[in-house]
C-alpha positions as a Markdown table, in Angstrom:
| # | Residue | x | y | z |
|---|---|---|---|---|
| 1 | Met | 1.0 | -47.1 | 16.8 |
| 2 | Ser | -1.2 | -44.3 | 15.4 |
| 3 | Lys | -0.9 | -43.4 | 11.8 |
| 4 | Lys | 0.6 | -40.0 | 11.1 |
| 5 | Val | -2.0 | -37.4 | 10.0 |
| 6 | Asn | -0.9 | -34.9 | 7.4 |
| 7 | Arg | -2.4 | -31.5 | 6.5 |
| 8 | Leu | -5.3 | -31.3 | 4.0 |
| 9 | Arg | -4.5 | -30.9 | 0.3 |
| 10 | Gly | -4.4 | -27.3 | -0.7 |
| 11 | Met | -3.7 | -26.0 | 2.9 |
| 12 | Tyr | -0.2 | -25.0 | 4.0 |
| 13 | Asp | 2.0 | -24.6 | 7.0 |
| 14 | Val | 4.3 | -21.6 | 7.7 |
| 15 | Thr | 7.4 | -22.6 | 9.6 |
| 16 | Pro | 9.7 | -20.3 | 11.6 |
| 17 | Asp | 12.2 | -20.0 | 8.8 |
| 18 | Gln | 9.4 | -18.6 | 6.5 |
| 19 | Val | 7.1 | -16.7 | 8.8 |
| 20 | Trp | 9.4 | -13.7 | 9.0 |
| 21 | Val | 8.7 | -12.9 | 5.4 |
| 22 | Trp | 5.0 | -12.9 | 6.1 |
| 23 | Gln | 5.5 | -10.7 | 9.2 |
| 24 | Lys | 7.6 | -8.1 | 7.4 |
| 25 | Leu | 5.3 | -8.0 | 4.4 |
| 26 | Glu | 2.2 | -7.4 | 6.6 |
| 27 | Gln | 4.1 | -4.8 | 8.6 |
| 28 | Ile | 4.9 | -2.8 | 5.5 |
| 29 | Val | 1.4 | -3.1 | 4.0 |
| 30 | Thr | -0.5 | -2.3 | 7.1 |
| 31 | Gly | 1.9 | 0.5 | 7.9 |
| 32 | Ile | 1.0 | 2.2 | 4.6 |
| 33 | Leu | -2.7 | 1.6 | 5.2 |
| 34 | Asp | -2.3 | 3.3 | 8.6 |
| 35 | Arg | -0.6 | 6.3 | 7.0 |
| 36 | Tyr | -3.5 | 6.7 | 4.6 |
| 37 | Gly | -6.0 | 6.7 | 7.4 |
| 38 | Tyr | -7.6 | 3.2 | 6.9 |
| 39 | Gln | -8.9 | 1.3 | 9.9 |
| 40 | Glu | -8.8 | -2.5 | 10.6 |
| 41 | Ile | -11.8 | -4.7 | 10.9 |
| 42 | Arg | -12.2 | -8.4 | 11.7 |
| 43 | Phe | -15.1 | -10.7 | 10.8 |
| 44 | Pro | -16.0 | -14.4 | 11.2 |
| 45 | Val | -14.6 | -17.3 | 9.2 |
| 46 | Leu | -18.1 | -18.7 | 8.8 |
| 47 | Glu | -21.0 | -16.8 | 7.3 |
| 48 | Lys | -24.5 | -17.7 | 6.1 |
| 49 | Thr | -24.1 | -19.2 | 2.6 |
| 50 | Gln | -26.9 | -16.9 | 1.3 |
| 51 | Leu | -24.6 | -13.9 | 2.0 |
| 52 | Phe | -22.3 | -15.0 | -0.8 |
| 53 | His | -25.0 | -16.2 | -3.2 |
| 54 | Ser | -26.7 | -12.8 | -3.1 |
| 55 | Ser | -23.6 | -10.6 | -3.4 |
| 56 | Ile | -21.0 | -12.5 | -5.4 |
| 57 | Gly | -23.6 | -13.9 | -7.8 |
| 58 | Glu | -25.1 | -17.3 | -8.5 |
| 59 | Val | -23.2 | -17.7 | -11.9 |
| 60 | Thr | -19.7 | -17.4 | -10.7 |
| 61 | Asp | -16.9 | -19.9 | -10.2 |
| 62 | Val | -16.8 | -19.1 | -6.5 |
| 63 | Val | -20.4 | -19.8 | -5.8 |
| 64 | Glu | -20.9 | -22.6 | -8.4 |
| 65 | Lys | -17.7 | -24.7 | -7.6 |
| 66 | Glu | -15.5 | -23.3 | -5.0 |
| 67 | Met | -17.2 | -22.7 | -1.6 |
| 68 | Phe | -16.7 | -24.8 | 1.4 |
| 69 | Ser | -20.3 | -25.1 | 2.5 |
| 70 | Phe | -22.1 | -27.3 | 4.9 |
| 71 | Glu | -25.2 | -27.5 | 7.2 |
| 72 | Asn | -24.8 | -26.6 | 10.8 |
| 73 | Arg | -26.8 | -28.5 | 13.6 |
| 74 | Lys | -29.8 | -26.3 | 13.0 |
| 75 | Gly | -29.9 | -27.2 | 9.3 |
| 76 | Glu | -28.7 | -23.8 | 8.1 |
| 77 | Ser | -26.3 | -23.7 | 5.2 |
| 78 | Val | -23.0 | -21.9 | 6.3 |
| 79 | Ser | -19.8 | -21.3 | 4.3 |
| 80 | Met | -16.2 | -20.6 | 5.1 |
| 81 | Arg | -15.6 | -17.1 | 3.7 |
| 82 | Pro | -14.3 | -17.3 | 0.0 |
| 83 | Glu | -13.6 | -13.5 | -0.1 |
| 84 | Gly | -13.9 | -10.5 | 2.1 |
| 85 | Thr | -16.1 | -7.8 | 0.5 |
| 86 | Ala | -19.5 | -9.4 | 1.2 |
| 87 | Ser | -18.5 | -10.0 | 4.8 |
| 88 | Thr | -17.3 | -6.4 | 5.1 |
| 89 | Val | -20.6 | -5.0 | 3.8 |
| 90 | Arg | -22.5 | -7.3 | 6.2 |
| 91 | Leu | -20.3 | -6.1 | 9.1 |
| 92 | Ala | -20.7 | -2.5 | 8.2 |
| 93 | Leu | -24.5 | -2.8 | 7.9 |
| 94 | Gln | -25.0 | -4.9 | 11.1 |
| 95 | Asn | -22.8 | -2.6 | 13.2 |
| 96 | Gly | -24.2 | 0.7 | 11.9 |
| 97 | Leu | -21.1 | 2.0 | 10.3 |
| 98 | Leu | -22.8 | 3.4 | 7.2 |
| 99 | Phe | -25.1 | 6.1 | 8.6 |
| 100 | Asn | -23.9 | 9.1 | 6.7 |
| 101 | Asp | -20.3 | 8.3 | 7.7 |
| 102 | Pro | -17.8 | 7.4 | 5.0 |
| 103 | Gln | -15.6 | 4.5 | 6.0 |
| 104 | Lys | -12.1 | 3.4 | 5.0 |
| 105 | Leu | -11.6 | -0.2 | 6.2 |
| 106 | Trp | -9.1 | -3.0 | 5.8 |
| 107 | Tyr | -8.7 | -6.6 | 6.9 |
| 108 | Asn | -6.0 | -9.3 | 6.8 |
| 109 | Cys | -7.2 | -12.9 | 7.1 |
| 110 | Pro | -7.4 | -16.3 | 5.5 |
| 111 | Met | -10.0 | -17.2 | 2.8 |
| 112 | Phe | -11.1 | -20.6 | 1.6 |
| 113 | Arg | -12.0 | -21.8 | -1.9 |
| 114 | Tyr | -12.3 | -25.4 | -3.0 |
| 115 | Glu | -10.3 | -25.4 | -6.3 |
| 116 | Lys | -7.4 | -27.4 | -7.8 |
| 117 | Pro | -4.2 | -26.5 | -5.9 |
| 118 | Gln | -1.3 | -25.2 | -8.0 |
| 119 | Lys | 1.6 | -22.7 | -7.8 |
| 120 | Gly | 0.2 | -19.4 | -6.5 |
| 121 | Arg | -3.3 | -20.9 | -5.7 |
| 122 | Asn | -4.2 | -22.8 | -2.5 |
| 123 | Arg | -7.5 | -23.8 | -1.0 |
| 124 | Gln | -6.6 | -21.7 | 2.0 |
| 125 | Phe | -5.1 | -18.3 | 1.0 |
| 126 | Ser | -4.5 | -15.1 | 2.9 |
| 127 | Gln | -5.8 | -11.7 | 1.7 |
| 128 | Val | -5.3 | -8.1 | 2.7 |
| 129 | Gly | -8.4 | -6.4 | 1.6 |
| 130 | Val | -9.4 | -2.7 | 1.6 |
| 131 | Glu | -13.1 | -1.6 | 1.3 |
| 132 | Val | -14.2 | 2.1 | 1.1 |
| 133 | Phe | -17.8 | 3.3 | 1.5 |
| 134 | Gly | -19.4 | 6.7 | 0.9 |
| 135 | Phe | -17.2 | 8.2 | -1.8 |
| 136 | Glu | -18.7 | 8.6 | -5.3 |
| 137 | Gly | -15.8 | 10.1 | -7.2 |
| 138 | Pro | -12.9 | 8.4 | -8.8 |
| 139 | Asp | -10.4 | 10.2 | -6.6 |
| 140 | Val | -10.8 | 7.4 | -4.0 |
| 141 | Asp | -10.3 | 4.8 | -6.6 |
| 142 | Ala | -7.1 | 6.6 | -7.6 |
| 143 | Glu | -6.0 | 6.6 | -3.9 |
| 144 | Leu | -6.3 | 2.9 | -3.7 |
| 145 | Leu | -4.1 | 2.4 | -6.8 |
| 146 | Leu | -1.6 | 4.9 | -5.5 |
| 147 | Met | -1.5 | 3.0 | -2.2 |
| 148 | Asn | -0.8 | -0.2 | -4.1 |
| 149 | Trp | 1.9 | 1.5 | -6.1 |
| 150 | His | 3.6 | 2.6 | -2.8 |
| 151 | Met | 3.3 | -1.0 | -1.4 |
| 152 | Trp | 5.1 | -2.5 | -4.4 |
| 153 | Gln | 7.9 | 0.1 | -4.0 |
| 154 | Glu | 8.4 | -0.5 | -0.3 |
| 155 | Leu | 8.2 | -4.3 | -0.8 |
| 156 | Gly | 10.9 | -4.0 | -3.5 |
| 157 | Leu | 8.7 | -5.7 | -6.2 |
| 158 | Lys | 9.7 | -5.4 | -9.9 |
| 159 | Asn | 7.9 | -6.2 | -13.1 |
| 160 | Val | 4.4 | -5.5 | -11.8 |
| 161 | Arg | 2.0 | -3.8 | -14.1 |
| 162 | Leu | -1.5 | -2.2 | -13.7 |
| 163 | Glu | -4.3 | -3.1 | -16.0 |
| 164 | Leu | -7.7 | -1.4 | -15.7 |
| 165 | Asn | -11.0 | -1.0 | -17.4 |
| 166 | Thr | -14.5 | 0.4 | -16.8 |
| 167 | Leu | -17.7 | -1.7 | -16.7 |
| 168 | Gly | -19.9 | 1.4 | -16.7 |
| 169 | Thr | -23.2 | 1.7 | -14.9 |
| 170 | Pro | -25.6 | -1.2 | -14.5 |
| 171 | Glu | -27.6 | 0.4 | -17.4 |
| 172 | Cys | -24.4 | 0.3 | -19.6 |
| 173 | Arg | -23.8 | -3.3 | -18.6 |
| 174 | Asn | -27.4 | -4.4 | -19.4 |
| 175 | Ala | -27.1 | -2.9 | -22.9 |
| 176 | Tyr | -23.7 | -4.5 | -23.4 |
| 177 | Arg | -25.0 | -7.8 | -22.1 |
| 178 | Glu | -27.5 | -8.0 | -24.9 |
| 179 | Val | -25.0 | -7.5 | -27.7 |
| 180 | Leu | -22.6 | -9.9 | -26.1 |
| 181 | Ile | -25.3 | -12.6 | -26.1 |
| 182 | Thr | -26.0 | -12.0 | -29.8 |
| 183 | His | -22.3 | -12.2 | -30.6 |
| 184 | Phe | -21.7 | -15.5 | -28.8 |
| 185 | Glu | -24.9 | -17.0 | -30.1 |
| 186 | Glu | -23.4 | -16.7 | -33.6 |
| 187 | His | -20.4 | -18.8 | -32.4 |
| 188 | Leu | -22.1 | -21.5 | -30.3 |
| 189 | Asp | -20.0 | -24.2 | -32.0 |
| 190 | Val | -16.8 | -22.7 | -30.6 |
| 191 | Leu | -18.1 | -22.1 | -27.0 |
| 192 | Asp | -17.1 | -24.7 | -24.4 |
| 193 | Glu | -19.7 | -26.1 | -21.9 |
| 194 | Glu | -18.7 | -23.5 | -19.2 |
| 195 | Ala | -19.2 | -20.6 | -21.6 |
| 196 | Lys | -22.6 | -22.0 | -22.8 |
| 197 | Ser | -23.8 | -22.3 | -19.2 |
| 198 | Arg | -22.9 | -18.6 | -18.7 |
| 199 | Leu | -24.2 | -17.3 | -22.0 |
| 200 | Tyr | -27.7 | -16.2 | -20.8 |
| 201 | Lys | -26.8 | -15.6 | -17.1 |
| 202 | Asn | -23.5 | -13.7 | -17.1 |
| 203 | Pro | -22.1 | -13.4 | -20.7 |
| 204 | Met | -19.3 | -11.0 | -19.6 |
| 205 | Arg | -17.6 | -13.8 | -17.7 |
| 206 | Ile | -17.0 | -15.5 | -21.1 |
| 207 | Leu | -14.5 | -12.7 | -21.9 |
| 208 | Asp | -12.4 | -14.0 | -18.9 |
| 209 | Ser | -12.2 | -17.5 | -20.3 |
| 210 | Lys | -8.7 | -19.1 | -20.5 |
| 211 | Asn | -9.7 | -21.6 | -23.1 |
| 212 | Pro | -7.3 | -21.1 | -26.1 |
| 213 | Ala | -9.9 | -22.4 | -28.6 |
| 214 | Met | -12.2 | -19.5 | -27.7 |
| 215 | Lys | -9.6 | -16.7 | -28.1 |
| 216 | Pro | -10.6 | -15.8 | -31.7 |
| 217 | Val | -14.3 | -15.4 | -30.8 |
| 218 | Ile | -13.5 | -13.4 | -27.7 |
| 219 | Ala | -11.1 | -11.2 | -29.6 |
| 220 | Thr | -13.8 | -10.2 | -32.0 |
| 221 | Ala | -16.4 | -9.6 | -29.3 |
| 222 | Pro | -17.9 | -6.1 | -29.0 |
| 223 | Leu | -16.2 | -3.8 | -26.5 |
| 224 | Ile | -18.0 | -2.3 | -23.6 |
| 225 | Gln | -16.4 | 1.1 | -24.4 |
| 226 | Asp | -18.9 | 1.4 | -27.3 |
| 227 | Tyr | -21.8 | 1.1 | -24.9 |
| 228 | Leu | -20.8 | 3.4 | -22.1 |
| 229 | Ser | -22.9 | 6.4 | -21.0 |
| 230 | Gln | -21.3 | 9.8 | -20.8 |
| 231 | Glu | -21.4 | 9.5 | -17.0 |
| 232 | Ala | -19.4 | 6.3 | -17.1 |
| 233 | Lys | -16.9 | 7.8 | -19.6 |
| 234 | Asp | -16.3 | 10.9 | -17.5 |
| 235 | His | -15.8 | 8.8 | -14.3 |
| 236 | Phe | -13.2 | 6.6 | -16.0 |
| 237 | Ser | -11.5 | 9.6 | -17.7 |
| 238 | Glu | -11.1 | 11.5 | -14.4 |
| 239 | Leu | -9.5 | 8.4 | -12.8 |
| 240 | Leu | -7.0 | 8.2 | -15.6 |
| 241 | Ala | -6.3 | 11.9 | -15.4 |
| 242 | Ile | -5.4 | 11.6 | -11.7 |
| 243 | Leu | -3.1 | 8.6 | -12.3 |
| 244 | Asp | -1.4 | 10.5 | -15.2 |
| 245 | Ala | -0.9 | 13.5 | -12.9 |
| 246 | Cys | 0.7 | 11.3 | -10.2 |
| 247 | Gly | 2.9 | 9.5 | -12.7 |
| 248 | Leu | 1.4 | 6.1 | -12.3 |
| 249 | Glu | 1.7 | 4.0 | -15.4 |
| 250 | Tyr | -1.2 | 1.7 | -16.5 |
| 251 | Gln | -2.7 | -0.2 | -19.4 |
| 252 | Val | -6.3 | 0.0 | -20.3 |
| 253 | Asn | -7.5 | -3.6 | -21.0 |
| 254 | Pro | -11.0 | -3.5 | -22.6 |
| 255 | Lys | -11.4 | -7.3 | -21.9 |
| 256 | Leu | -10.9 | -7.0 | -18.2 |
| 257 | Val | -14.1 | -7.8 | -16.4 |
| 258 | Arg | -13.3 | -9.5 | -13.0 |
| 259 | Gly | -15.0 | -12.6 | -11.8 |
| 260 | Leu | -17.6 | -11.4 | -9.3 |
| 261 | Asp | -21.0 | -9.9 | -10.2 |
| 262 | Tyr | -21.0 | -6.9 | -7.9 |
| 263 | Tyr | -18.4 | -4.8 | -9.8 |
| 264 | Ser | -19.3 | -1.7 | -11.8 |
| 265 | His | -17.4 | 1.3 | -13.1 |
| 266 | Asn | -13.7 | 1.0 | -12.5 |
| 267 | Val | -12.0 | -2.5 | -12.2 |
| 268 | Phe | -8.3 | -3.3 | -12.1 |
| 269 | Glu | -5.6 | -5.9 | -11.7 |
| 270 | Trp | -2.0 | -5.7 | -10.7 |
| 271 | Ile | -0.2 | -8.5 | -12.6 |
| 272 | Thr | 3.3 | -10.0 | -12.7 |
| 273 | Asp | 4.7 | -12.5 | -15.2 |
| 274 | Asp | 7.0 | -14.0 | -12.6 |
| 275 | Leu | 4.4 | -16.3 | -11.1 |
| 276 | Gly | 3.3 | -18.2 | -14.2 |
| 277 | Ala | -0.4 | -18.6 | -14.8 |
| 278 | Gln | -1.4 | -17.1 | -11.4 |
| 279 | Gly | 0.0 | -13.7 | -12.1 |
| 280 | Thr | -2.6 | -11.4 | -10.5 |
| 281 | Ile | -1.3 | -10.3 | -7.1 |
| 282 | Cys | -3.9 | -7.6 | -6.4 |
| 283 | Ala | -7.3 | -6.8 | -7.9 |
| 284 | Gly | -10.5 | -4.9 | -7.2 |
| 285 | Gly | -12.8 | -2.2 | -8.4 |
| 286 | Arg | -16.0 | -0.3 | -7.6 |
| 287 | Tyr | -19.2 | -2.0 | -6.4 |
| 288 | Asp | -21.7 | 0.8 | -5.9 |
| 289 | Lys | -24.8 | -1.4 | -5.8 |
| 290 | Leu | -23.7 | -4.1 | -3.3 |
| 291 | Val | -24.7 | -2.3 | -0.1 |
| 292 | Glu | -28.2 | -1.8 | -1.5 |
| 293 | Met | -28.3 | -5.5 | -2.6 |
| 294 | Gln | -27.6 | -6.5 | 1.0 |
| 295 | Gly | -30.5 | -4.4 | 2.3 |
| 296 | Gly | -28.8 | -1.1 | 3.0 |
| 297 | Lys | -29.3 | 2.4 | 1.6 |
| 298 | Pro | -27.6 | 3.1 | -1.8 |
| 299 | Thr | -23.9 | 3.6 | -0.9 |
| 300 | Pro | -21.0 | 4.1 | -3.3 |
| 301 | Ala | -18.2 | 1.6 | -2.6 |
| 302 | Thr | -14.9 | 0.5 | -3.9 |
| 303 | Gly | -12.0 | -1.7 | -2.8 |
| 304 | Phe | -9.3 | -4.3 | -3.6 |
| 305 | Ala | -7.8 | -7.5 | -2.3 |
| 306 | Met | -4.2 | -8.7 | -2.5 |
| 307 | Gly | -3.0 | -12.2 | -2.3 |
| 308 | Val | -0.5 | -12.4 | 0.5 |
| 309 | Asp | 0.6 | -15.9 | -0.4 |
| 310 | Arg | 1.5 | -14.9 | -4.0 |
| 311 | Leu | 3.4 | -11.8 | -2.7 |
| 312 | Val | 5.4 | -14.0 | -0.3 |
| 313 | Glu | 6.2 | -16.4 | -3.2 |
| 314 | Leu | 7.3 | -13.5 | -5.3 |
| 315 | Ile | 9.6 | -12.1 | -2.6 |
| 316 | Val | 11.1 | -15.4 | -1.8 |
| 317 | Asp | 11.6 | -16.4 | -5.5 |
| 318 | Gln | 13.3 | -13.1 | -6.3 |
| 319 | Gln | 15.3 | -13.2 | -3.1 |
| 320 | Leu | 14.3 | -9.6 | -2.4 |
| 321 | Trp | 14.9 | -9.7 | 1.4 |
| 322 | Gln | 17.6 | -11.0 | 3.7 |
| 323 | His | 16.6 | -12.8 | 6.8 |
| 324 | Glu | 17.1 | -10.5 | 9.9 |
| 325 | Ser | 18.2 | -12.2 | 13.1 |
| 326 | Gln | 15.5 | -12.8 | 15.7 |
| 327 | Thr | 18.2 | -12.6 | 18.5 |
| 328 | Asp | 20.3 | -9.8 | 19.8 |
| 329 | Val | 21.8 | -11.6 | 22.8 |
| 330 | Tyr | 22.5 | -15.2 | 23.8 |
| 331 | Leu | 23.1 | -15.9 | 27.5 |
| 332 | Ile | 25.6 | -18.7 | 28.1 |
| 333 | Arg | 26.2 | -20.1 | 31.6 |
| 334 | Asp | 28.7 | -22.4 | 33.2 |
| 335 | Lys | 27.2 | -25.7 | 34.4 |
| 336 | Val | 27.9 | -24.8 | 38.0 |
| 337 | Ile | 25.7 | -21.7 | 37.8 |
| 338 | Pro | 22.2 | -22.5 | 38.8 |
| 339 | Ala | 19.6 | -22.0 | 36.1 |
| 340 | Ser | 17.6 | -19.8 | 38.5 |
| 341 | Asp | 20.5 | -17.2 | 38.6 |
| 342 | Ala | 20.7 | -17.2 | 34.8 |
| 343 | Met | 16.9 | -16.7 | 34.4 |
| 344 | Lys | 16.9 | -14.0 | 37.1 |
| 345 | Leu | 19.6 | -12.1 | 35.3 |
| 346 | Ala | 17.9 | -12.5 | 31.9 |
| 347 | Glu | 14.6 | -11.0 | 33.2 |
| 348 | Lys | 16.5 | -8.1 | 34.8 |
| 349 | Ile | 18.2 | -7.4 | 31.5 |
| 350 | Arg | 15.0 | -7.6 | 29.5 |
| 351 | Gln | 13.4 | -5.0 | 31.9 |
| 352 | Ser | 16.5 | -2.7 | 31.6 |
| 353 | Val | 16.6 | -2.9 | 27.7 |
| 354 | Pro | 13.0 | -2.8 | 26.3 |
| 355 | Gly | 12.8 | -4.4 | 22.8 |
| 356 | Leu | 15.9 | -6.6 | 23.4 |
| 357 | Lys | 15.6 | -10.0 | 21.7 |
| 358 | Met | 17.3 | -12.4 | 24.1 |
| 359 | Met | 17.7 | -16.1 | 24.2 |
| 360 | Val | 18.9 | -18.1 | 27.3 |
| 361 | Asn | 20.6 | -21.4 | 26.8 |
| 362 | Met | 18.3 | -24.1 | 28.3 |
| 363 | Gly | 19.8 | -27.1 | 30.1 |
| 364 | Ala | 23.3 | -27.9 | 31.0 |
| 365 | Ala | 25.8 | -28.0 | 28.1 |
| 366 | Ser | 29.5 | -27.3 | 27.4 |
| 367 | Phe | 30.7 | -23.8 | 26.5 |
| 368 | Lys | 31.5 | -25.1 | 23.0 |
| 369 | Ser | 28.0 | -26.4 | 22.5 |
| 370 | Gln | 26.4 | -23.2 | 23.8 |
| 371 | Phe | 28.6 | -21.0 | 21.5 |
| 372 | Lys | 27.5 | -23.0 | 18.5 |
| 373 | Lys | 23.9 | -22.4 | 19.4 |
| 374 | Ala | 24.7 | -18.7 | 20.0 |
| 375 | Asp | 26.3 | -18.4 | 16.5 |
| 376 | Lys | 23.3 | -20.3 | 14.9 |
| 377 | Ser | 20.9 | -17.9 | 16.6 |
| 378 | Gly | 22.4 | -15.0 | 14.7 |
| 379 | Ala | 22.9 | -13.1 | 18.0 |
| 380 | Lys | 25.2 | -10.0 | 18.0 |
| 381 | Phe | 26.5 | -10.7 | 21.5 |
| 382 | Ala | 26.9 | -13.5 | 24.0 |
| 383 | Ile | 26.8 | -12.9 | 27.7 |
| 384 | Ile | 29.0 | -15.5 | 29.5 |
| 385 | Leu | 28.0 | -16.2 | 33.0 |
| 386 | Gly | 30.7 | -18.1 | 34.9 |
| 387 | Glu | 31.9 | -18.5 | 38.5 |
| 388 | Ala | 34.5 | -15.7 | 38.1 |
| 389 | Glu | 31.9 | -13.3 | 36.8 |
| 390 | Met | 29.5 | -14.2 | 39.5 |
| 391 | Ala | 32.2 | -13.6 | 42.2 |
| 392 | Ala | 33.4 | -10.4 | 40.7 |
| 393 | Gly | 30.0 | -9.0 | 40.0 |
| 394 | Asp | 30.8 | -8.1 | 36.4 |
| 395 | Phe | 29.9 | -9.7 | 33.1 |
| 396 | Ser | 31.8 | -11.1 | 30.2 |
| 397 | Val | 30.3 | -9.9 | 26.9 |
| 398 | Lys | 31.6 | -11.3 | 23.6 |
| 399 | Ala | 30.7 | -9.8 | 20.2 |
| 400 | Leu | 29.8 | -12.6 | 17.8 |
| 401 | Gln | 29.9 | -10.4 | 14.7 |
| 402 | Asp | 32.2 | -7.5 | 15.5 |
| 403 | Arg | 35.8 | -8.5 | 15.8 |
| 404 | Asp | 36.9 | -5.1 | 17.0 |
| 405 | Phe | 34.8 | -5.4 | 20.1 |
| 406 | Gly | 36.2 | -8.8 | 21.0 |
| 407 | Gln | 35.3 | -10.0 | 24.5 |
| 408 | Gln | 35.1 | -7.5 | 27.4 |
| 409 | Gln | 34.5 | -7.5 | 31.1 |
| 410 | Leu | 31.8 | -5.0 | 31.8 |
| 411 | Ser | 29.8 | -3.7 | 34.7 |
| 412 | Tyr | 26.0 | -4.2 | 34.6 |
| 413 | Glu | 25.5 | -0.5 | 33.6 |
| 414 | Gln | 28.1 | -0.7 | 30.8 |
| 415 | Met | 26.6 | -3.9 | 29.5 |
| 416 | Val | 23.1 | -2.4 | 29.4 |
| 417 | Ser | 24.3 | 0.6 | 27.5 |
| 418 | Ile | 26.0 | -1.6 | 24.8 |
| 419 | Leu | 22.9 | -3.8 | 24.5 |
| 420 | Ser | 20.6 | -0.8 | 24.2 |
| 421 | Thr | 22.7 | 0.5 | 21.3 |
| 422 | Ala | 22.5 | -2.9 | 19.7 |
| 423 | Thr | 18.7 | -3.0 | 19.6 |
| 424 | Gln | 18.6 | 0.3 | 17.8 |
| 425 | Gln | 20.9 | -0.8 | 14.9 |
């Protein structure tokens, strides 16, 4: 007897009793993206490893520790995508989407990172990402945040706050980098090994450390606001002015830096306290140099990614939605009625009532057993196909949720009319 094989650690299954939450969430989110004029793209699960090294940055947790990388049969190093921005830039360049033509793009797909699984964090996780190219001003950054805001409202989420910051231009970051190094060099005895490894490569990442022992030295670190150019200050101020005008509340967090090297100017996170340590449900920012870093012409760009898994957890934990029935009608037949007659009728009804969700009882069973299955399915109506109905040419329709309707004998046309109304409710 073969040994049972279970799924890999950090991966997950989505069963029929759960998948409806994912479907409804994706329908709401992608519906909003469509209303704002964003277009869907799809890219491969596997990319050349160098794509992520050159864009995400060598000194990041993703590249250093978390990528699923291996050699293919030609000896090339390939990786399962750990995020979507680098792949989007590669797609846009390779398919000629950035020739003097601004783009508003989105994707919805699984990503993969080899990290310790915990609540809100898996090795496979789904992201809806949005990437925008060709717009220099902060108005498009504001549009992204306003879209997020509408998403939370339509999803019914509560207790979600926006934190944002500016990292300035690359010149601002370089000046800030030097003073950060000096500051942390004065506290080497406090830094952990991870911080020391980042000190001369990417000192801003130390600000994102979760090590409690380093909180005092991080709290006294210089702030990037003191090293911003007037251009960077104006860009950030205009973004805040738009959010203020639209009534979107936010908190400026001067220690917010994000974990990937390609960010500049505005960065942000949407955070909830209802998911424990993994409270960021959506994050992003501007990455104006990334297209050029991947061999394209200088192109302003910005975007975000939201964790679908975490949003689903939040919706389920808070019991925000009620499960809607996947069945409108359940067809019950007497044992003496051939299955071919029942299936033929079902197909005729489906063609007469587009959008009708209909189940046909499979196999021979008692009426009692079939009605139990009909009730369990959540159907609004049961159609009972017996010898008398077949002989008379009419149909017995029983309401399973509406006592006033009861059970009625109807012509085919009357039945179709009632079922059509049911699908619209």
